[in-house]
N, C-alpha and C positions, 0 to 999 in steps of 0.2 A: 845577890841571888834573887831577891824579891823583884828586881827590875826585869830579870829574864822571864820569870813566871808571868808577870803582868804583860810583858811583850808577847809571849806565846798565846795567852788568852785573847788578847786583842787581835793577833794574827788569825787565830782560829775563828773568831767572830766574823772577821771580814772575808775569810775564804770559804766558810761553810754555812754559817747561820744566816748571814745577810742574803746570799744568793738563793737559799732555800725559801726565805720569806718572800722574796720577789717572785719566784716561780709559783708559789702557792697563791699569791695575790692575783697573778695573771690567770691562773687556772680558775680561780673563783669568779673572776670577771667573765671568763668565757662561759662558764656554767650559767651564770646569771643572764647572759645575753641570748641563750638558746631559746628559739621561739618556733612556732608552727611554720612550716615551709622550709626550714633549714635542712640541708643535707649534712648528716653527721657520721662520724666513725666512732665505734665504741672501742673499749680496751680489749674486747674479744675479737675485734676485726670485722664486726658486722657493720655494714653501711646501709643507711636508710634515711628516709625523709620524715621529719617530725610532723605528726598530724595534730597532736595536742599536748599541752603541758599542764600538769596539775601539781603544783608545789615541787616536791622533790622527785617526781616521776614524769616520764615522757612516754608517749606512745609513738613508735616509729613504724612506718610502712616499709617493709623490706622487699616486697615483690609487687610491682605495679600491675602485672597481668592478673594475679589471683587476689590481690589486695591483702596479703598476709601482713599482720601487724604484730608488734611485740611491745610489752610495757617494760621499761627499764628505769633504774634510778638514774638521776641526773649525774651522779658521780661516776657512772660508767662511760660517760661521753669523754672520748679522748681528744677529739678535735672537730671543729666545724669546717666541713669541706667547702660548702657553698651556702652563703646566707640568702634568705628569701628577700625578694624585693619589697620595699616598704609600701 
């Protein structure tokens, strides 16, 4: 009976916990790599260009013609659409 319990725990670890850790690590690396000039998408669906980054917040320009900007936390960034040229 103990062997089955240990087997189920090991199976759950490899099917749920390990993939979650990998996804969190990949997301953390993406957040760390966001810099000025990158085009990003937020979890709310807002697309903009990063103008500056200050720790855990970024300022994004959402409208090029009027220069409208927003300050958001870095954790609201869902993906980097286009990276700035170095």
